[in-house]
N, C-alpha and C positions, 0 to 999 in steps of 0.2 A: 372725837373719833370720826364722826360723819363728815365734819368739815375737812379734817385731814385727808380722809378717804377721797372726798370730792376733789381736793387739790391734786392728789396723786393721779386721780383719773384724768384731770385736765392736762397735767404734765405729760402723762403717758400718751394721750391723744395728740398733743402738740408735737411730741417727738415722732409719733407715727406719721403725722402730716409732713414733718421736715424730711423724714426718710423717703416718704413717697415723692416729695418734690425733687429730692436729690436723684432718686431712681429715674424719674421722668427726664430730668436734665441729662443724666448720663446716657439714657437711652437715646435721647435726641442727638446728643453729641456722637454717639456710636453710629446712628443712622446717617448723620451728616458726613462722618468720616468715611463710612462705607460708600456713600454716594460719591464723595470726592475721589475715593480710591477707584471706584468703577468708572467714573468720568475720566480720570487720569489714564486708566487702562485703555478706555475707548479712544481717547485722544492720541495717546502714545501708540496704541495699536494701529490706529488709523494712519498716523504719520509713518509708522514702520511699513504698513501695507502700501501706503502711497509711494514710499521710497522704493519698496520692492517692485511695485507695479511700474514705476518710472524706469527702474533698472532693466526690468524685463522688456519694456517697450522701446528703450533706447537702442538705436541701430548699432550693430557691431562696428568696431573701427574698420576703416577701409584697408584692404590688403596692403596698399602702398604705405599707409601710416604704420601698420604693424611691421612691415619690412624695414622701414626707416629706423624704427626703434631697435629692431633686432640687429641691424648692421651697425648703427652708431652707438647704441647702448645708452646708459651703462648696463652691463659691462661691455657690450659690443661683441660682434662676431670676430673671432681671431682671423688673421690674414690667411692662415692655412685653410680655413673653411670658406672664406670669401672666394679664394681661388677655386676651391672645389665646386662652387656654384657655377663655374664657367666651363665645366667639362661633363659630357655625357659619355658613358663607357659602354662597351660591348663585351660579351664573354661567350665562350663556346660551351656547349653541353646543355642538358635538360635540367640541370640544377645549378644554383648559383655557387661558384667556388667560395672558399673561405675568405679569400682576399677581397672579393666583391662585397661580401657582407660587412667586412671590416671597414672598407672604404665608405660605404653608404652609411654605416652606423656612426662613423667618425665625421661625417659631413664633408668628406673630401671628394665628392662627386655630386653633381646635380641630380643624377639618376642614371637609368640604364635603358638601352634600346634592345628590343627582342627581335629575332629573326626566325625564319622557319625551322632552322636546325636547333633552336632552343625548345621546340614544342613537339608534343606527341598527340595530344587530344585536349578537349576543352577543360577537363578537370585538372590535368597536369598543368596546363597553361595558367589556370586560375591560382593553383597552389604556388606556382613559381612567381607570378606577378604580385600576388598579395604578400608573399614571403619577402619580396624585395622591399616592400613598403613597411614591413614590421621592424622599424628602426627607431623606436621611441618617437621623438618629435621632429625628426629630420625631414620628413615629408619628401623622400626622393621621387622624382618623376619616373614613370614607366611609360615608354612610348613605342609605337609600332607604325609601320606604313599600312594604312587601311583606306586606300583610295576607292576601291571597288573593282569588280571584275577580277582579272588575274593579279592585280596588285593588292593582295590581302594577306597579311601575315597570319591572321586568324581566318582560315578559309571557311570555317563553319559560321562565321558572323557576317552580318550585312556590312556594306551593300554588295549584293550578289552581282549587280550590273555594273559595267564600266561607267565612268563619268558621262560619256557621250550618250549611253543608253538611259542613264538616269534623267538626263536633260530631255531626251526625246520622249520619255514616258511621263514627264512632269512630276517626278517623284524625288527630286534632288533633296529637298528639305526633310521629307519624311524618311527617306533612306538614311540620311545623315543622323537624324535623331535616333532611329532604331539602332543604327550601328553604335552610336555613342552609349546608349543604354546597355547594349550587350558588352561593350568593352569595359565600361565602368563597373559592371557587375563582376567582371573577371580581373579587376585590379589594374586596368590600363587607364591612364588619365590624360595622355597626349597622343593625338594622331598626326602623322606627318601628311596631312591632306587638308584641303583640296588642292589640286593642280590649278593654278591660275594662268598657266601659259596658253597662248593661242597661236596655232600654226600660221606662220606668215610667209613661209617658203615651201616649195614642193619638197616632199620627202622629209618634212620636219620630224625630228626625233620624238617630240612629245605629242604628235598628232593623235595617236591612239589612246592617249591618256587625258586629253582635254575635254571640256564640256562641249565646246563648239568651235567652229572656224570663224565665227562672228564675234568681234570684240564686245559688243553690247550684250549679246546673249550670254557670252561667257561671264561677263561681269555680274549679270543678274543671277546666274546659276551659282557663281562663287559666293555671292552674298547669302543666298538661300542655304547653301551648304554650311557656311560658317554659323548661321543662326541655328540650324538643325543640330550640329555638333554641340554647340553651347547649351541648347535646350536639354540635351542628354547628359550634360555635365562632363564632357570631355573637351579638352582644349584643342582646337584645330590649328593647323599650321599651313598658311597659304604659301605656295612655292611655284617657281623658283625665281625669286626677285632678281632683276627687274623684268623677267620674262624670258623664257627659254624657247619660245615658239619660232624664233628665227634661226635655230641651230639644226643642222642635219646630223649632228653627232651627239649622242648622250654623253655628258661630261663624266659619267662614271667610267667611260671606256676611251676617252680621248679629249684633246683640246677642242674648244669650239669658239669661233669668233663670229659675233653677230653684227653684220654690216647694216645696221638700221640707223637712220639719222636720229639725232636727239629729239627732233620734233615728232618723228614717228613713234619713238619710244614713249614720249610723254602723252601723245594724243591717242595712242592705240594700246601698246603693250602694257602700260601702267593702269589701264581702265579697270581690269578685274582686281588688281591689287588695291586700288582706291576704293572699290566697292567692298572688298573684304575688310579694310580698315574702318570704313563707315559702319559696317555690320558688327564691329567689335572684335575682330580676330586678335587673339592674344599673342600669337607667334607668327613671324615671317621667316621663311627659309631663304637665305642668300645663296644664289647659284654660283657656279664656278666658271661661267663663260666670260669672254672678254668683249667689252662694248667700247670700241674705239671712240665713238661719238661722245661717250661719257667719261671715259678714262682710258687713254691709249696705252697705259703701262701695266695696269693691275686688273686681275679678274675681279668680278663683282664682290666676292666674299672677302677680298683683301683691299678693297677700294674705299677709302674714306669719302671721296666725293659721291660715291654711290650709296653707301650705308649712312654715314652721318649727314651728308649733303642732301641727296635725293629722298631717301626714305624717311629720315628723321626730320630734317628741316622743311623740305618742300611738302611732303605728304603728311607730316605731323604724327608719324607712328611713334607711340610711347611704350609699346610692349617689348617682348623678348625677340631678339634676332638670333637665329640659330643657323649654323652653316649646313650645307649638304655635307655628305661624308668627306672628312678631311683626307681620306685615303683615295679619293677619286683620281683617276688618271690625269684629269685636267689640272689637278693640283700638283701631283707628283712630277709632272713634266716641266713645271716652271719653278718649283720650290725645293730647296735642299733639306728635305725632311719635314716630318709632321710638327716638330718643335717650332721651326721658323714659320710654317704656315699658321700655326696657332697664334704666335706673336703678332703676325700681320693681321689676322682676323680681329683680334681684340683692339689693336691700334686703330683699325678701320671703323670700329663701333659695334662689332658683333658682341653678343652676350654669351652665347654657348657654342663651344667647339664640339661638333659631333664626331667622335672617334669610333671607328668600326673595325680596326685592324688589330691583330695580335700584338700586344705590348705597346700600342699607341697611347693608351690612357696615361700610363705612368710617365712616359716621356713628355707628353703635353703638360701634365700637371706640374712636373718638376720645372719645366722651362718657364711656365707662367709664374710660378711661385718665386723663382730666382729673380725674374725680371721685376716682379712687384716689390721685392725687397730692395732691389738696386735703384729703381727709378720712381721717384715720387709721382710723376705724371702718369706713369703706367699704373701705379698703385691706385690712383684716383679713378682711373678707368675701371679697374677691377672692382672697386667699391660700388661704383655706379651700376655696373652690370649685375653684381651680386644682389643688389637691392631689387632690381627688376625681376630676377629669378626667384627670390624669396617671395615677392609679391605674387608672382604666378603660382608658386606652391601654396601660398595662403589661400588664394582664390579657389583652389581645387580641393580644399579640405572638406 
């Protein structure tokens, strides 16, 4: 009985030892598994965090690349919307008509230009401008003339001084930046300023709107203005290419021929435009004057030698070219209708046709669309211009 009891005791103790060993092994395995799990989480989490950090630190795609993908696709921007990128419209009244909202929401216009008769006060102007941009992801441009002094569509916003007074006071850059911030806060993202023209004849039509009568001073001021507008996140537009300082008639009111030699134009008139391009100006406005030394047959806005040749090829400008108002007298006197003017503009290398008259937008849009459907070469022009305009819209988001 004692012997048997001692055997049972030994067996019981041995079993207890085996259970204890198994328990310790299982515990060790559990700890190892837990450690492995935690290490895996740490490694995986670190990898995920690293990837997230890399994604956060990666620069956003350039506006030009986004534009290329949007135009070319897949699926690609429909031709009807590509053509829409080539027209800016105007409307009457202090609220946007239904057709304007439809056109912008459907992408059949690049944006709208506002004038004094569209506005009553700062709050109404802000509601109107921001409302025009409330079109999902279409990003329509809202533009105004805001040079300074009397040429201010928003009379309550800077610059209060004319361009000449800004230059004399040494406030060109700060005035432009202050104006840009005020406009941007009100929903405007493009200003049709600064004036790069320099008076070169007595009684020059642009004399009262220019920075200076000295080409070098005007170039310096133009560059400062461009930088100021850009710092405030509003796209400036240097005008009126290739320089309207030799005209005694404002092309809004009549034809103008500038009898400057090609050498004078390149050595003097173009100096402020070169400075603007070097400063990164995103838009250039093509004027409506005739420059016989550059093109004896066509006004600047309809001249391929001036737009494609001089501005694009010689000066290297890659941004958006917009016309002055296509209803200007200088255009009407030589062109049979806004439709034909617009076709000539796009063939010359212009990207946006600025329409400011009643009923002009739809006439221009239909003419451009019909020609793009008919002519593959014109369609390629449309695609190229639409891509530039989309890139501009992307840069202003």
